[in-house]
VEXBASE-217548 format. One line per field, with one value per residue: chain; residue in three letters; z, x, y negated of N, C-alpha, C in turn. Coordinates in pm, 1 decimal. Atoms other than C-alpha are relative to their C-alpha. Layout:
% residues N
fike: [A/...];
drendo: [Ala/...];
n.z: [Z/...];
n.x: [X/...];
n.y: [Y/...];
ca.z: [Z/...];
ca.x: [X/...];
ca.y: [Y/...];
c.z: [Z/...];
c.x: [X/...];
c.y: [Y/...];
END
This chain:
% residues 240
fike: [A/A/A/A/A/A/A/A/A/A/A/A/A/A/A/A/A/A/A/A/A/A/A/A/A/A/A/A/A/A/A/A/A/A/A/A/A/A/A/A/A/A/A/A/A/A/A/A/A/A/A/A/A/A/A/A/A/A/A/A/A/A/A/A/A/A/A/A/A/A/A/A/A/A/A/A/A/A/A/A/A/A/A/A/A/A/A/A/A/A/A/A/A/A/A/A/A/A/A/A/A/A/A/A/A/A/A/A/A/A/A/A/A/A/A/A/A/A/A/A/A/A/A/A/A/A/A/A/A/A/A/A/A/A/A/A/A/A/A/A/A/A/A/A/A/A/A/A/A/A/A/A/A/A/A/A/A/A/A/A/A/A/A/A/A/A/A/A/A/A/A/A/A/A/A/A/A/A/A/A/A/A/A/A/A/A/A/A/A/A/A/A/A/A/A/A/A/A/A/A/A/A/A/A/A/A/A/A/A/A/A/A/A/A/A/A/A/A/A/A/A/A/A/A/A/A/A/A/A/A/A/A/A/A/A/A/A/A/A/A];
drendo: [Met/Thr/Ile/Arg/Thr/Pro/Ala/Ala/Val/Arg/Pro/Asp/Leu/Asp/Arg/Gln/Pro/Ala/Ala/Val/Thr/Ala/Met/Phe/Asp/Arg/Val/Ala/Pro/Arg/Tyr/Asp/Leu/Leu/Asn/Leu/Leu/Met/Thr/Gly/Gly/Tyr/Val/Thr/Arg/Trp/Arg/His/Ala/Thr/Thr/Arg/Ala/Ile/Val/Pro/Gln/Arg/Asp/Glu/Asp/Ile/Leu/Asp/Val/Ala/Ala/Gly/Thr/Gly/Thr/Ser/Ser/Leu/Pro/Leu/Ala/Met/Ala/Gly/Ala/Arg/Val/Thr/Ala/Ala/Asp/Pro/Ser/Pro/Gly/Met/Leu/Ala/Val/Gly/Arg/Arg/Arg/Tyr/Pro/Gln/Leu/Asp/Phe/Ile/Ala/Ala/Asp/Ala/Leu/Asp/Leu/Pro/Phe/Ala/Asp/Ala/Thr/Phe/Asp/Ala/Val/Thr/Ile/Val/Phe/Gly/Leu/Arg/Asn/Ile/Gly/Asp/Pro/Gln/Arg/Ala/Leu/Arg/Glu/Met/Ala/Arg/Val/Cys/Arg/Pro/Gly/Gly/Arg/Leu/Val/Val/Cys/Glu/Phe/Ser/Thr/Pro/Thr/Thr/Pro/Met/Leu/Arg/Ala/Gly/His/Arg/Trp/Val/Val/Arg/Gly/Leu/Leu/Pro/Thr/Leu/Gly/Arg/Leu/Ala/Ser/Ser/Asp/Pro/Pro/Ala/Tyr/His/Tyr/Leu/Ala/Glu/Thr/Val/Leu/Asp/Trp/Pro/Asp/Gln/His/Ser/Leu/Ala/Arg/Ala/Ile/Ser/Arg/Cys/Gly/Trp/Val/Arg/Val/Glu/His/Arg/Asn/Leu/Ser/Gly/Gly/Ile/Val/Ala/Leu/His/Arg/Ala/Thr/Arg/Pro/Arg/Arg/Arg];
n.z: [67.0/48.9/-22.5/106.8/-4.1/117.2/131.4/77.9/46.5/48.6/12.6/30.1/-123.6/-63.0/66.5/-11.6/-138.2/12.7/48.4/-132.7/-48.9/58.5/-43.7/-127.3/6.5/62.9/-96.6/-124.3/-81.2/-67.1/-26.7/-130.4/-7.3/75.6/-78.4/-117.6/55.3/27.9/-95.0/-83.2/-127.5/-57.6/16.4/-116.7/-98.3/57.9/-21.6/-135.4/-14.8/41.6/-77.4/-116.5/39.5/9.9/-133.9/23.4/-144.6/18.6/46.0/95.9/144.4/74.8/138.2/59.1/148.4/105.8/-93.3/67.3/-27.6/-132.4/-111.6/-111.0/-87.7/-110.6/-147.3/-51.5/-37.7/-127.1/-102.6/-22.9/68.3/124.5/99.3/148.4/85.3/138.8/111.3/135.0/78.3/-33.2/-55.0/-139.7/-82.8/-9.7/-89.1/-152.1/-46.8/-48.1/-113.6/-113.9/-0.1/-100.3/32.2/76.4/123.9/91.9/120.4/-9.9/60.9/-119.8/39.1/-15.3/-87.4/-2.0/-133.6/-34.3/-79.4/-162.2/-18.9/-61.6/-103.4/20.6/139.5/10.1/131.5/-29.5/127.1/112.3/31.4/109.5/135.5/40.8/97.6/-57.3/-158.0/-85.1/9.9/-91.7/-129.2/-33.8/-32.2/-139.3/-94.2/-8.5/-53.7/-125.4/-103.9/-54.1/-105.1/9.9/38.6/144.7/2.4/154.8/10.3/114.2/28.5/-7.8/31.6/-98.5/-51.1/15.7/122.4/24.9/-6.3/131.1/119.8/-14.5/8.8/144.5/59.3/-39.7/70.9/118.4/44.2/-77.1/15.1/117.7/36.6/-95.1/77.7/106.4/-27.0/-92.9/8.3/118.7/42.4/-8.8/3.9/-137.7/-100.4/47.2/-31.0/-168.8/-39.2/35.7/-82.5/-115.0/24.0/50.8/-115.8/-60.3/-135.9/-126.8/-19.6/100.8/-19.8/-117.7/61.3/99.8/-90.2/-69.0/85.4/31.6/-99.6/-119.1/-78.8/-98.2/85.3/-34.8/48.1/-78.0/97.2/-27.3/75.9/47.5/101.8/115.6/-41.7/-77.4/-40.6/-22.5/-77.6/21.4/-64.2/40.9/-84.3/-67.5/52.3/-96.6];
n.x: [3.5/-141.6/-5.8/-84.5/-2.1/121.8/-45.7/129.0/-24.9/-121.5/-54.7/-140.6/-59.0/28.2/-76.6/-148.6/-27.7/-72.4/88.1/45.1/-102.9/2.4/108.9/-26.2/-99.6/57.1/108.9/-61.9/-6.4/120.8/84.2/44.5/108.8/122.4/74.2/71.6/120.8/96.3/60.2/65.1/-75.6/5.0/-122.7/-90.0/68.2/-43.9/-150.3/-9.4/57.4/-96.1/-124.1/44.3/-7.5/-137.5/-67.6/-154.9/-89.8/-126.6/-98.5/35.0/-27.7/149.0/5.1/117.5/2.7/71.8/8.7/17.5/-78.3/-29.7/107.2/33.6/-129.6/-52.1/64.6/-67.8/-126.7/9.5/21.7/-136.0/-45.3/-94.4/97.0/-49.4/115.8/-35.4/100.2/-68.5/25.2/-119.1/76.7/43.1/-121.3/-62.5/101.8/-20.3/-130.4/-4.1/80.1/-18.1/-134.9/-31.8/47.4/-85.5/84.1/-50.8/77.5/13.6/131.7/66.4/-7.2/-126.0/-68.5/-149.8/-39.6/-7.9/104.0/8.6/-78.0/77.6/94.7/138.8/11.0/135.9/23.0/125.8/70.4/-93.6/5.0/83.3/-80.9/-112.6/49.9/23.2/-7.8/-36.4/-131.0/-66.5/32.4/-92.8/-107.4/1.6/-0.2/-132.4/-88.9/35.8/-52.4/113.4/62.5/26.6/130.2/27.1/121.3/53.7/110.5/46.1/139.4/85.4/142.5/112.6/81.1/148.2/59.9/-10.9/-149.0/-78.8/37.8/-53.1/-150.2/-24.9/7.8/-114.9/-124.7/31.7/21.8/-59.1/-143.5/-69.9/37.2/-87.4/-123.0/-16.8/-17.1/-115.7/-120.7/-86.7/23.4/136.5/28.4/-33.7/99.2/106.4/-59.2/7.3/142.0/32.3/-51.3/88.5/137.7/-17.8/-79.3/75.9/20.3/-75.3/9.6/-76.8/-148.1/-50.6/-38.1/-122.9/-98.5/-28.1/-67.6/-134.1/-96.0/37.3/103.2/80.9/69.7/124.7/22.0/88.9/30.5/-8.0/86.8/111.6/-55.0/-60.4/-137.2/-21.7/-120.3/-17.0/-137.3/-44.9/-143.8/-58.3/-10.8/-152.6/-65.9/2.8];
n.y: [143.7/45.6/138.5/61.9/136.7/19.6/73.3/45.6/112.8/4.0/-143.4/9.8/1.0/-140.8/-90.6/59.7/58.2/111.1/106.9/67.7/61.8/135.4/78.9/43.5/100.6/116.6/44.6/-6.9/107.3/42.6/-116.1/-14.8/114.3/-36.8/-114.1/53.2/58.1/-103.2/-69.8/78.5/-23.4/-138.3/-72.5/24.5/-96.9/-129.3/-7.5/-12.7/-126.7/-97.1/8.9/-58.2/-141.5/-55.0/-8.8/-13.6/-8.1/51.1/-92.6/-100.6/20.5/1.4/10.5/47.7/-31.1/108.0/109.5/154.5/110.1/-34.6/58.2/-101.6/-58.0/75.5/-34.9/-106.0/42.0/87.4/-85.4/-67.3/-144.1/28.9/-39.8/8.8/44.9/-74.1/26.0/2.3/104.3/95.1/120.7/4.6/7.7/144.9/82.0/-48.0/24.8/139.5/27.4/-70.3/-53.0/-60.6/-145.5/-85.1/-36.6/-105.7/-43.1/-151.8/-63.6/-94.3/-157.6/-43.6/72.2/-20.4/-25.7/-129.2/-43.3/6.3/130.3/94.7/-42.5/43.0/27.4/64.6/47.5/84.7/48.1/-29.3/-138.4/-8.3/53.6/-90.6/-85.4/-136.7/23.8/-138.7/-34.0/99.0/-53.8/-97.6/54.0/55.4/-94.2/-66.1/114.1/27.2/-96.7/-78.9/81.7/149.5/41.1/67.0/78.0/49.7/98.5/11.1/40.1/-143.7/11.6/54.1/-103.4/30.3/41.3/141.4/49.3/-49.5/80.0/121.8/-4.9/-15.8/118.6/81.4/-44.0/14.7/149.0/112.0/-29.6/34.6/138.1/64.7/-28.9/111.9/150.1/16.9/-95.3/25.7/-119.3/-38.2/-153.5/-101.4/-3.2/-116.7/-150.0/-17.0/-13.9/-143.6/-104.5/-19.8/-74.4/-144.5/-64.1/-116.0/39.1/-33.2/-154.6/-71.4/26.2/-72.8/-131.2/15.4/9.6/-162.4/-116.6/51.7/-10.1/92.3/-67.2/81.7/129.1/87.9/130.9/104.3/100.4/146.9/75.7/-77.9/-83.5/69.7/-47.9/-102.1/-29.2/-155.4/-38.5/-144.7/-46.7/-94.2/-103.7/-12.8/-128.8/-114.8];
ca.z: [11987.4/11780.7/11884.6/11581.9/11508.0/11309.1/10951.8/10867.4/10802.6/10741.3/10607.8/10523.8/10886.6/10985.0/10727.3/10793.0/11150.7/11006.6/10880.4/11230.9/11371.6/11130.3/11218.4/11570.8/11475.4/11293.2/11587.0/11869.4/11941.0/12018.5/12110.0/12475.7/12455.1/12210.8/12437.9/12725.4/12511.2/12357.8/12662.5/12839.9/13097.8/13191.7/13074.1/13364.5/13593.1/13389.1/13413.9/13790.5/13816.6/13629.6/13853.7/14150.2/13998.8/13935.3/14291.0/14202.4/14476.9/14533.9/14361.0/14151.3/13768.2/13567.7/13195.5/13033.1/12687.9/12397.4/12655.5/12398.4/12536.3/12892.8/13061.4/13207.2/13323.2/13517.8/13825.9/13838.5/13850.3/14101.9/14326.1/14322.3/14067.5/13788.8/13495.8/13128.8/12883.3/12551.2/12226.9/11872.2/11748.6/11731.3/11744.5/12057.3/12204.3/12112.8/12274.6/12578.1/12620.8/12611.4/12851.5/13101.0/13079.8/13402.0/13232.0/13072.8/12703.2/12459.2/12105.4/12126.4/11928.2/12169.9/11950.7/12008.1/12324.8/12351.1/12712.9/12857.2/13025.8/13378.5/13367.7/13518.4/13837.0/13673.2/13306.4/13197.6/12864.1/12874.7/12569.8/12339.7/12312.6/12051.9/11815.5/11802.9/11497.4/11704.1/12067.7/12181.8/12061.6/12261.3/12572.1/12558.9/12522.8/12827.2/13009.8/12895.5/13036.0/13351.8/13666.2/13808.5/14047.8/13868.2/13747.8/13427.3/13409.4/13076.0/13050.1/12747.2/12597.5/12637.6/12613.0/12798.4/13025.6/12953.2/12629.5/12657.0/12746.5/12448.2/12211.9/12351.8/12351.1/11993.4/11883.1/12061.3/11914.9/11581.9/11537.7/11796.7/11788.7/11425.8/11411.8/11706.1/11508.3/11203.1/11367.6/11608.1/11460.4/11183.9/11091.3/11058.9/10929.3/11236.0/11451.0/11219.1/11251.8/11639.8/11665.0/11473.0/11700.9/12000.7/11854.0/11709.2/12028.2/12206.5/12524.6/12887.9/12911.9/12574.0/12645.9/12995.6/12812.9/12552.1/12854.1/13032.7/12719.6/12690.7/12992.0/13269.8/13560.5/13806.4/13546.3/13652.2/13536.6/13677.7/13472.6/13466.6/13375.3/13316.0/13108.7/12851.5/12993.8/13138.3/13370.6/13355.8/13612.9/13585.2/13748.6/13609.9/13735.6/13994.1/13893.8/14061.6];
ca.x: [-15892.4/-15627.5/-15569.5/-15486.3/-15436.9/-15761.2/-15714.4/-16063.0/-15917.7/-15560.7/-15487.6/-15128.6/-15055.2/-15185.8/-14958.3/-14646.3/-14527.1/-14268.8/-14572.3/-14715.1/-14390.3/-14369.0/-14720.7/-14618.9/-14314.4/-14543.1/-14780.6/-14530.2/-14488.8/-14851.2/-14953.4/-14988.0/-15178.7/-15425.7/-15481.4/-15574.4/-15811.7/-15967.6/-16028.1/-16170.5/-15878.5/-15963.2/-15636.8/-15462.4/-15703.5/-15628.2/-15251.1/-15272.7/-15483.2/-15227.0/-14940.3/-15142.3/-15181.3/-14824.8/-14736.3/-14386.1/-14115.2/-13786.9/-13500.2/-13725.3/-13640.7/-13983.2/-14013.9/-14264.2/-14324.8/-14458.6/-14371.3/-14401.0/-14279.5/-14245.2/-14575.3/-14645.6/-14283.7/-14234.6/-14455.6/-14272.1/-13938.3/-14056.6/-14159.8/-13785.1/-13797.5/-13534.3/-13751.3/-13668.0/-13910.5/-13897.8/-14058.0/-14008.1/-14085.1/-13761.5/-13997.3/-14160.1/-13824.9/-13688.8/-13980.7/-13945.0/-13568.9/-13612.4/-13901.9/-13789.5/-13396.0/-13401.0/-13565.7/-13368.8/-13535.2/-13449.1/-13549.3/-13712.8/-13962.9/-14216.1/-14213.7/-13852.3/-13738.9/-13361.2/-13342.0/-13223.5/-13470.8/-13593.1/-13454.2/-13746.0/-13956.4/-14274.0/-14365.5/-14656.5/-14798.5/-15027.0/-15262.0/-14995.6/-15093.0/-15368.2/-15097.1/-14870.9/-14906.0/-14902.5/-15015.2/-15000.1/-14649.4/-14566.5/-14739.6/-14511.4/-14212.2/-14314.1/-14360.6/-14006.6/-13830.0/-14014.4/-13877.1/-14059.1/-14326.0/-14308.2/-14609.6/-14766.9/-15018.9/-15197.2/-15387.6/-15605.5/-15922.5/-16211.6/-16575.1/-16823.8/-17033.6/-17388.5/-17570.6/-17602.1/-17236.5/-17125.7/-17333.2/-17219.0/-16853.4/-16883.7/-17012.1/-16751.9/-16462.2/-16602.8/-16692.9/-16531.6/-16176.2/-16102.3/-16275.1/-16038.9/-15744.7/-15824.7/-15845.8/-15529.4/-15303.8/-15034.0/-15171.4/-15544.3/-15561.7/-15376.3/-15649.2/-15904.9/-15667.4/-15646.2/-16026.6/-16064.7/-15803.7/-16029.4/-16362.1/-16208.0/-16018.1/-16134.4/-16322.9/-16207.8/-16282.0/-16125.7/-15799.2/-15781.9/-15791.5/-15531.1/-15304.7/-15358.3/-15236.8/-14905.1/-14722.5/-14907.0/-15112.4/-15376.6/-15527.0/-15755.5/-15916.4/-16071.1/-16289.3/-16223.2/-16489.9/-16755.7/-16524.5/-16414.2/-16078.3/-15965.6/-15679.8/-15555.4/-15291.0/-15122.3/-14828.0/-14546.2/-14522.7/-14242.1/-14006.8/-14061.3];
ca.y: [1835.3/1664.4/1285.0/1089.7/711.3/600.8/475.9/336.5/-2.1/25.7/374.3/281.6/222.8/569.0/736.1/512.6/462.3/207.9/2.4/-14.4/-112.3/-397.4/-494.5/-531.3/-724.8/-971.8/-1024.5/-1008.8/-1378.1/-1434.9/-1087.8/-1094.6/-1448.0/-1304.5/-989.0/-1217.1/-1410.5/-1112.4/-950.2/-1250.7/-1218.2/-853.6/-724.0/-867.4/-684.2/-366.2/-412.4/-456.8/-150.4/36.2/-88.0/29.9/378.6/415.0/351.4/223.6/283.6/117.4/280.5/495.8/540.3/461.4/470.5/257.2/375.2/133.2/-145.7/-415.4/-741.9/-579.9/-728.3/-405.6/-319.6/-642.8/-564.6/-221.7/-390.6/-651.5/-353.2/-235.4/55.3/60.7/39.4/115.4/-84.4/134.6/27.3/68.8/-261.2/-502.5/-808.9/-699.4/-632.9/-968.3/-1137.4/-934.7/-992.6/-1351.4/-1366.0/-1109.0/-1084.7/-907.4/-589.9/-305.5/-294.2/-12.0/48.0/399.6/609.0/774.5/1108.0/1127.6/971.4/912.2/1049.9/1361.4/1601.6/1530.2/1164.5/970.9/977.0/835.8/781.1/524.1/405.3/91.1/36.5/203.3/572.9/500.3/347.7/638.3/867.5/1192.0/1109.6/1486.9/1503.2/1182.6/1315.5/1619.2/1398.5/1203.5/1534.5/1654.2/1319.5/1328.7/1504.6/1789.4/1657.8/1313.3/1132.2/1011.9/719.5/629.1/312.8/301.5/167.3/437.7/488.3/283.3/490.5/341.2/306.8/-54.1/-114.6/96.9/-107.0/-442.8/-331.8/-208.5/-535.8/-721.6/-511.4/-494.9/-863.3/-1086.2/-923.0/-956.7/-1306.5/-1422.4/-1253.6/-1449.4/-1778.6/-1728.3/-1465.3/-1494.1/-1140.8/-1113.1/-755.6/-615.9/-701.2/-510.4/-210.4/-265.0/-297.3/37.5/217.6/115.9/228.3/555.1/653.9/988.3/954.5/984.0/1361.9/1450.0/1267.3/1425.4/1777.1/1668.2/1570.4/1912.6/2076.3/1870.6/1978.5/1783.6/1928.1/1770.7/1528.0/1282.0/969.1/650.7/427.0/54.5/-207.3/51.1/274.3/19.5/117.4/437.8/509.3/880.7/1014.4/1351.1/1542.2/1714.8/2059.0/2149.2/2427.7/2757.6];
c.z: [-39.5/14.5/-125.7/3.5/-120.3/-109.4/-86.4/-70.8/-67.1/-13.3/-11.8/136.4/58.0/-67.5/24.7/113.9/-39.3/-21.3/148.1/68.2/-64.5/36.2/135.8/14.5/-40.3/97.8/130.6/69.0/99.7/46.2/145.4/35.5/-48.7/85.8/117.7/-43.9/-45.3/90.6/125.9/136.5/75.0/-12.9/109.8/98.0/-28.7/39.1/156.6/51.9/-22.0/93.5/136.4/-3.3/6.8/128.7/-18.3/139.6/-29.5/-33.1/-85.5/-150.1/-63.8/-133.3/-36.7/-137.5/-68.7/93.9/-47.1/59.0/146.2/106.7/84.4/77.2/100.4/129.0/41.3/41.9/136.9/137.7/50.6/-70.9/-95.6/-111.8/-148.0/-78.7/-143.2/-93.7/-122.2/-87.6/41.3/31.2/133.3/86.9/28.5/101.9/136.7/54.6/31.0/112.0/139.1/-7.4/98.5/-21.0/-83.5/-123.0/-73.2/-117.7/13.1/-50.9/109.8/-46.7/2.0/90.6/15.7/135.9/25.4/77.2/138.0/58.4/114.6/121.8/-43.8/-148.0/-24.5/-147.3/12.3/-136.6/-118.4/-61.6/-122.0/-125.0/-30.3/-101.8/49.3/155.7/70.3/9.2/94.6/152.3/41.8/3.3/123.7/101.9/1.4/81.6/138.0/101.0/52.4/126.6/-26.6/-48.7/-118.1/28.5/-117.8/35.7/-147.3/-18.5/-18.1/-50.2/88.3/43.0/-15.3/-148.0/-50.2/-3.8/-106.3/-109.9/-7.0/-11.1/-164.7/-71.9/19.8/-82.7/-141.3/-83.3/65.6/-27.3/-139.7/-18.7/72.0/-84.4/-122.6/42.6/80.7/-37.1/-138.9/-110.0/12.3/-1.9/110.6/75.5/-60.6/35.3/138.6/34.9/-36.1/97.2/142.0/-28.5/-31.5/115.4/71.2/129.7/119.1/15.6/-111.3/28.7/131.0/-45.6/-81.1/110.0/63.6/-88.4/-39.1/101.3/137.6/67.5/90.3/-66.3/46.2/-62.9/89.0/-85.9/35.1/-87.0/-71.4/-102.1/-135.4/-0.3/97.4/60.3/27.4/71.1/-11.1/85.4/-83.0/65.7/59.0/-66.2/109.9/30.4];
c.x: [114.6/-36.3/62.8/-37.6/-123.0/47.6/-118.2/33.5/131.2/72.7/150.4/88.3/-16.6/114.3/153.6/25.9/83.9/-103.0/-58.7/100.6/4.2/-115.2/13.8/94.1/-61.5/-70.3/71.6/0.3/-122.2/-92.3/-62.6/-103.0/-109.7/-63.6/-79.0/-129.2/-105.8/-74.5/-78.5/82.7/12.2/128.9/82.9/-54.7/49.1/135.7/28.0/-34.6/99.6/126.7/-29.9/-6.7/130.0/57.8/174.9/84.8/140.3/98.2/-56.0/23.1/-151.8/43.7/-125.0/4.2/-94.4/-12.3/-26.8/95.7/41.5/-103.0/-30.6/123.5/30.8/-35.6/72.4/140.9/-8.5/-39.6/111.5/30.8/96.2/-84.9/70.1/-124.9/48.0/-108.7/86.3/18.2/129.8/-78.6/-50.1/107.4/52.0/-81.1/27.8/128.7/13.7/-98.9/33.6/158.5/33.6/-38.3/100.8/-102.8/104.4/-75.4/-22.0/-127.1/-70.0/-22.4/139.7/95.7/153.8/49.2/28.2/-124.9/-2.0/74.4/-90.3/-89.0/-175.4/17.5/-132.7/6.6/-113.0/-46.4/104.2/-35.4/-72.4/81.2/105.7/-60.5/-30.9/-4.2/28.5/137.6/88.8/-30.5/102.5/142.1/14.3/14.9/157.0/108.0/-31.6/35.8/-117.7/-61.0/-15.7/-138.8/-20.8/-144.5/-15.9/-123.1/-37.1/-148.9/-77.1/-117.0/-95.2/-94.6/-156.9/-12.5/13.2/133.6/65.8/-39.5/54.9/143.5/21.4/-23.4/89.2/126.9/-5.4/-6.3/68.2/157.5/61.1/-29.4/119.1/146.1/20.1/31.2/144.9/111.8/58.7/-37.5/-136.4/-26.1/52.9/-95.8/-133.4/50.7/-5.9/-127.1/-31.2/64.2/-81.3/-117.4/19.8/73.5/-99.9/-49.8/64.0/35.4/95.4/158.8/36.2/28.3/115.3/124.7/45.7/85.0/159.0/86.5/-32.7/-116.3/-67.3/-13.8/-117.4/-22.3/-94.5/-47.6/14.9/-104.8/-90.6/57.5/47.6/129.3/-4.4/142.5/7.0/143.0/6.1/135.2/86.8/25.6/114.1/43.5/-29.5/129.9];
c.y: [-58.3/-162.9/-43.8/-157.9/-12.9/-98.9/-45.0/-153.8/-14.6/137.9/5.5/-4.3/137.9/103.5/-37.8/-72.2/-136.0/-122.2/-44.1/-53.9/-142.1/-67.0/-64.5/-107.4/-146.6/-68.1/-32.1/-119.5/-43.5/110.4/7.3/-113.9/53.8/128.4/-61.2/-70.3/92.4/83.8/-76.1/-13.4/126.0/68.9/-20.4/94.2/156.4/41.2/7.3/117.1/127.3/2.3/82.1/160.2/51.2/14.5/-26.1/-22.5/-54.5/106.3/120.3/-28.5/24.0/-35.9/-54.7/-9.0/-103.8/-117.3/-134.7/-108.2/-4.4/-63.4/97.0/64.2/-101.8/22.9/118.5/-15.3/-85.7/87.5/88.1/124.1/-44.4/49.2/-28.8/-31.4/56.7/-48.1/-7.4/-110.0/-111.7/-144.4/4.7/-12.3/-117.2/-84.3/20.7/-35.4/-139.7/-43.7/61.5/53.2/101.7/158.5/66.1/27.0/85.8/25.2/170.4/39.8/98.6/142.3/56.3/-75.3/33.7/13.6/151.5/60.3/-46.7/-140.0/-90.8/40.3/-21.4/-46.1/-78.9/-58.6/-103.8/-56.9/23.0/142.1/-1.5/-37.3/82.6/117.9/134.7/-15.6/120.8/32.0/-98.2/24.1/103.1/-55.8/-64.2/100.2/50.6/-107.6/-26.1/116.9/89.5/-55.5/-147.0/-7.4/-65.9/-102.4/-63.7/-94.7/-30.5/-37.0/131.4/-36.5/-48.3/100.4/-5.1/-25.0/-149.8/-71.1/37.0/-79.2/-135.3/8.8/23.7/-130.4/-103.6/36.9/-14.9/-120.8/-95.7/25.1/-33.0/-139.9/-73.8/12.7/-89.4/-136.8/-11.4/79.8/-31.6/120.1/55.3/162.7/89.3/7.9/71.2/130.2/18.1/22.6/162.5/103.9/-5.8/89.2/152.0/85.5/98.1/-57.9/45.3/160.4/62.3/-50.0/64.1/147.9/0.9/-20.2/110.3/65.0/-35.1/10.3/-74.9/96.6/-110.7/-136.2/-35.1/-107.8/-74.8/-91.9/-152.5/-81.5/86.4/99.9/-65.3/32.5/107.6/34.6/149.2/3.8/148.4/8.5/81.1/112.5/21.7/140.3/102.7/40.0];
END
């Protein structure tokens, strides 16, 4: 299976990573607020579950890929870990640095991470993998910079587990999200694009298989909110 970023609404974004970055620059100031509104507050629960899955430890080195404004990075730092919040969007980084000056933000492309091999004890990406042009290359890069025995946690939208929930979820994502984006965002087309990335993203089992092909072992997943979101965990193999 090849994971790709969907292009049903904004094909230019699929072909040009710079356009995706520019889109996030434009929506950065209200991005976290809109996420809260569009998920009915559930995004907070999903982020808390992600932090628990990472199990951050004091003095660990943790990389948060596609960290955006640092919302997912802050709880890791509060647990005592040394966190690097990496994102390619200057707009997101600027907002994050103003809100959380205590975090270490760095401009970084997930497809070419500017870190040496085996730098981090854990790597995580929260609601960002589906927006990367080549997710499997990004997963391999995350494996490269993770220390042997280190861990990966991916939190991403997924496929609801029942037909009724899938139908309701599709209606909300395809109808409500773009509407809220049109009413509250300075870049309404961006939320059409983001809605399509949610609906076209592979299911839990397909993503687990992809992760296992990208340098990770002991891949497992847990559904949140009936599979609307899935948490995938994996381990970097130890050297023999």
